N, C-alpha and C positions, 0 to 999 in steps of 0.2 A: 417048603422051607423058606422060600423067598417071601411069600405072603406073610409068614409069621414075623419076619424082620421088618417088613414095610409098615405094618399096623402100629407097633410100638414107636417107630420113627415118626409117623404122622402125628401120634398123640404128643410125643415129646416136642415136635416142632410147633404144635398149636399152643402148648403150655408156654414155651419160650416166647412166642409172638405175643401172647396175652400179657406176659410180664413186661414186654417192651412198650406197651401202650400206656401212656401216662393217665392216671386217674383224673377225671375232670372234677373240679370242686363243685359243691352244691350251691344252691342259690344264696343261702344265708352267709356263707363264707365269701362268696364273690361280692356281695353287698358290703360286708365288713371291710374287705380289701378296698373297695371303691371309696368308702367313707374315709378310710385312713389316708389314701393317696390324694383325695379331693381336698383334704385339709392342709396339704403340704404345698410344695412348689410345683407349678405346672404352667403351661402355655398352650393355648388351643384357639382355633378359629371355629366359632359356633354359628350355625344357621338356626334362627329362632322363629317359630311360627306359632301364633296364638289364636285359637278360634274365639270369636266374639270380641277381639280387641278393637279399639276405635280405628286402627289403621289396618288395612288388608295387605297381605304379602309378607315375605320374610325379612327379618333384620339379620344382617351378617355382622358379627362383632368379633374382634380379636381381643383375647383376654389373657392377661398375665396375672397369676395369683401366687402370693408368697405366704408361707405358713405363719408368719408373724403379723398378719393383719394387713399387709400391704397389697394393693390392687391397682391394676390399670386396665381400662376398657377403651377401645377405639371402635367406632362404627365404620365399617367398610362399605356396606350396602344398606340402604334404608328404603322402606316403602313410602316415606313421607319426607319432605324437605326439612321439616323441623328436627328429624332424627339423624340427618346426615351431617358429617363433619364434627361429631361430638367426641370428646375425650374426657374420661374420668381418671384422675390420678389420686391415690391415697397412700400416704406414708405411714398409716396406722394411727395418726393423731389428727391430721387435717386432710380433707378431701377437696380437690379442685375439680370443677366442671367447666371445661373449656369448649366454647361454641365458636367454631371457625367461621361460620356464616355470619354471625352477628359480631364477630371480633370482640368477644366478651368472655371473661373468666370470673368464676364465682367460687369463693372459699367458704367451706362449712366444716363443722366438726365431723370427724371420720364416721362414716356410715349414714350420713344424712343426704349427701349428694347422690343422685341416681340418674341412670340413663334408662328411660322406659324400655320395657321388654328385656333388655340385656340384664339389668339389675334384678328384674323379676325372675328371669330364668335361673340366676344364681340362687335366689331365695327358694325357688321351687325345688331345685336340685338338693339344696340343704335339707329341706323338709322331707323329700322322698327318701334320702339316705338315712335320715333319723327315724322316720315313721315306719320304714320297711321292717324294722325289728319287731313290730307288732303285727305284721302281716304274714300271710302264707306266701312262700316263695318256692319257685322251682326253675331249674335250668331248662329252657325251651329250645336250645339249639345253639349253633355257632355259625356266624355269618361274616362275610367280607364286606366292610363298609368302606367309604371313601378314605377314612383315616386309618384303616387297617382291620385285621381280624378281631372279632369281638364275640363274647359269650352273651347270649340273650337270656335274661332272667324275667320271668313273669311274676308280678307282685299283685296280690289280691287282699283287700281288707274286708272285714266282716260287714261293713256298712255299704258295700257295693262299689267303693272306689277301687280303681285298678291302674296299673302302670306296667309298661314294658321298659326294662333297662338293659342296655347293651354295655358290657364291661370290656374295655380294650384289653386284649390278652397280653400285650407287651408292657403297657404301663400300669394297668389296673384302674385307669380313670374311666368315669362314665363317658361313653362314646356316642350314645343316642338315648333319648328318653321320649316315651310317649305317655302322656298323662291323661287320665280320665277321672277327674276328682271334683268333689263338691267345693273344695277349697280353691283350687286353681283352674278349674274348667278343663277345656280341651287344649292341649299344647303339645308341640313336638320340637325337640331340640336335637340337632344333629351336628356332629363335629366334621368339619372339612379336613382338618389336620390336627394332630396332637404332638406336642413336644414335651416329653416327660422329664427332660433333664433338669436337675436341681440347680440352685444357686443363680438366680436371676440378677442381672446387674442392678445396683442400687439406683442408678440414674433413671431407670424405668419408672420408679415410684416417687420421684421428686419432680415438682413442676415449677418452672420459672416463667411467669407470664411474658410473652413476647413484647417487644417495644410497641407502644401505641395501642395496646389492648385495654379495654375498659375493665377495671378490676372492681369486683363487688365482694365485700366481706360480710358474712352473716355471723352473729354471735351464736 
């Protein structure tokens, strides 16, 4: 009699436990989520490594991104002196590139000023999130990164290109990218920290040249 009661109880417990486990999204929905969040307001510190780049070693950059086209990038660690002490600030119309070492600030139309490796990593991530819709995707696991828990998505194209994308479970932002592509070569971008809060202060995206700085304006 007892055994007859135990078996249904075990089955019922298993069913309830299965219902409590949240369903994990598939690869395409994770990438769609990452693409949407990436286009909005976010703040992260990225470590960028590029195989075959003229400079060896990682570049560490702090990036503030706003959904209305505003952007700020500051290099924190650099593999070459020419990349250290750089700040790029764009209000959506004008971009400033400030070089602390040379005490020089240059203004250009938005989108034209660039910081090597950092700006390239943003472009490569844009490309990946867009082109992944034409690729085969699958969820390959869940891992704890320095910036937090992330779902790992494998991306494979018919031409042999491939990528691994980690999507931050809390924010939905890309948290790590490994690219093997004919377009971008071999590259790895990893977040050290992620701040998904919206509404970045406007002063982050405005630049006022410090006194004594050489100012160059390009049409």
